[in-house]
Structure formats: structure tokens, C-alpha cells
C-alpha positions in Angstrom: 23.8 170.3 223.1 26.8 168.7 220.9 29.9 170.8 219.7 30.7 169.4 216.2 33.9 169.6 214.3 33.2 170.3 210.4 36.0 170.7 209.4 39.6 171.7 210.4 38.2 175.3 210.3 35.1 175.1 211.4 33.4 174.2 214.9 29.6 173.9 214.6 26.9 174.7 217.7 23.8 174.6 216.5 23.0 177.2 213.8 26.7 179.0 214.9 29.5 178.3 212.9 33.1 179.9 214.2 36.4 179.8 213.1 38.7 177.6 214.9 42.0 175.7 214.5 43.3 172.4 215.4 46.2 170.2 215.7 49.0 170.5 213.7 49.2 167.2 211.7 45.8 167.1 211.5 42.9 164.3 213.4 43.6 161.0 214.0 41.7 158.0 215.6 45.2 156.9 217.1 46.3 159.7 218.9 49.9 159.6 221.2 51.7 161.6 223.5 53.1 165.0 221.2 52.0 163.9 218.0 50.3 167.2 217.3 46.7 165.6 216.6 43.5 166.3 217.4 41.6 162.6 218.7 39.1 161.8 216.4 35.8 160.8 218.4 32.5 162.2 220.7 33.8 163.4 224.1 32.6 164.8 227.1 33.8 168.5 227.9 34.7 169.3 231.7 34.8 172.2 233.4 35.5 175.8 232.5 38.8 177.0 233.8 39.5 181.0 233.3 42.2 183.7 234.5 39.5 185.9 236.9 43.1 188.2 236.5 42.6 188.8 233.0 39.2 188.1 232.1 35.4 188.6 233.9 33.4 185.3 235.1 31.6 185.0 231.3 28.1 184.1 231.2 28.2 179.9 231.5 26.1 177.6 233.0 29.6 175.8 232.9 31.8 175.4 236.8 34.2 178.1 236.6 37.5 177.1 238.3 39.8 179.6 238.3 43.7 178.8 237.1 46.6 180.1 240.0 50.1 179.7 239.2 50.4 176.4 240.7 48.0 174.7 238.6 49.1 172.6 235.4 48.4 169.3 233.2 50.0 166.9 233.8 51.7 164.9 230.0 54.1 163.4 231.8 53.9 159.6 231.1 57.2 158.7 233.6 54.1 159.8 235.9 50.7 157.1 235.6 49.1 158.3 238.4 49.5 162.1 237.2 49.4 161.6 233.5 46.0 163.9 232.0 45.2 165.3 235.3 45.2 168.3 236.7 48.0 168.8 239.5 49.9 171.0 241.3 53.1 171.9 239.5 56.3 170.1 240.3 59.9 170.7 239.1 60.1 166.5 239.1 57.0 166.2 236.8 56.0 167.4 232.9 52.9 169.3 232.8 51.4 172.2 231.0 51.1 174.9 232.8 47.7 176.6 232.8 49.3 180.4 234.1 50.8 181.4 230.4 52.2 184.8 229.7 50.4 184.7 226.3 46.1 184.9 226.5 45.5 181.5 225.1 44.9 179.6 228.4 42.9 182.7 229.9 39.8 180.7 229.3 39.7 176.6 228.9 38.1 173.8 228.2 39.6 170.2 229.0 37.9 167.5 226.4 37.7 164.6 228.0 39.4 162.6 226.0 42.4 159.9 227.3 39.9 160.8 230.6 37.8 158.4 232.4 40.4 155.0 231.6 43.8 156.9 231.1 45.9 155.1 229.1 49.6 156.4 229.1 51.0 157.9 226.4 47.9 158.2 224.3 47.5 161.5 224.8 46.5 164.1 226.8 46.0 168.1 227.3 43.4 168.4 225.1 41.5 172.0 225.2 39.3 173.9 223.6 41.3 177.1 224.0 41.6 180.8 223.0 43.7 182.2 220.0 44.2 185.1 218.2 45.9 184.1 215.1 44.4 180.6 214.4 47.7 179.1 213.7 47.7 175.2 214.3 47.9 173.7 217.4 49.4 170.8 219.5 46.4 168.9 219.3 43.5 171.0 221.3 40.6 173.0 218.9 41.0 177.0 219.6 38.5 180.0 219.4 38.7 183.8 219.4 37.8 185.0 222.1 34.2 186.3 221.2 33.5 183.1 219.7 34.7 181.6 222.5 32.5 183.9 225.2 29.7 182.2 222.6 29.9 179.5 222.6 29.7 179.2 226.8 26.4 180.2 226.2 25.4 177.9 224.1 26.5 174.8 226.0 26.4 173.1 229.4 27.6 170.3 231.6 25.8 167.4 229.3 27.4 169.0 226.2 29.4 167.2 223.7 32.2 167.3 221.5 32.3 165.7 218.1 35.4 165.2 216.1 35.8 163.3 212.8 
């Protein structure tokens, strides 16, 4: 199965079309940390991370990981060993806190951009996550919760996302 970004407002999965939002500065083949752009390319996806205190485990074949208060995703270019990885939050390392007060990360799937052979500064924390208002993101792809839950039924660990 392939998730396709058809345009900056539409994701397609099979015969399903979902409204979405992308990075506030559009798409880029030359993504850099903090540029507000969604990276172009074809990428694998990671596991599903979820807030079990807010949502029940959805119907999905993806491995599900419960988000706790100590989980973060490192976006700190000064920490090359941890950059673009799931980490335990520490005051000395900049990261995206996964346990947020808002509901954006109640369900999220990391996109495996800059993942296997990580290059520091080329971008981190690129997720498929939730939105209520479709405002542009910092580089992620955001969907309404009802659409995210449908997507989870359609995809599996072999699914890739194609961002043109």
C-alpha cells in the first residue's frame, strides 16, 4: 500500500481521499532543520505512537507504542548521536515532546525521512499526526482523527508514503 500526497491538501490511500495539511513553507527536496517544509520523496513509515490516556488502541496492524511523559524526538543538531531519534527527555537535549497538552500527537506515525543514514541538520520529527483545523505544520502531514483512524485500517508496516 502507498500513501500518496496528491497535492498540499489531499492524501490518497487506495480509493480513499483525505483532506490534510503539510509544512507551512510547502514541499522541498532539500529539507533542512526548522525550514517549515515537508520533504519530497518516497519513505517508509514507523510504528504508531499513541496516547493511551486519551485514545483507545485503534484497529491497525502497525506495532503500537504508548506515549509517556518522558518521550521525545530529538531535533537537536548539537547531539548527533540522538538526532532524529526517539529519546528520553533531558533538559540538555532539544526535542519534540511527544506527550503534548494539545491533541496533535494523540496518534502519530513517524515518517522515515533522514532515518537510516541520518544527516545532522537535514530535518527531524517528520510525522503523520492529528489536526483539528488543517493549519500548516512545521513539516509534518496532519489529518483529522476520523481520517487517521481509517488510514490505520488500510496501512501496514510495509506501507510507504510518496510525497511529490
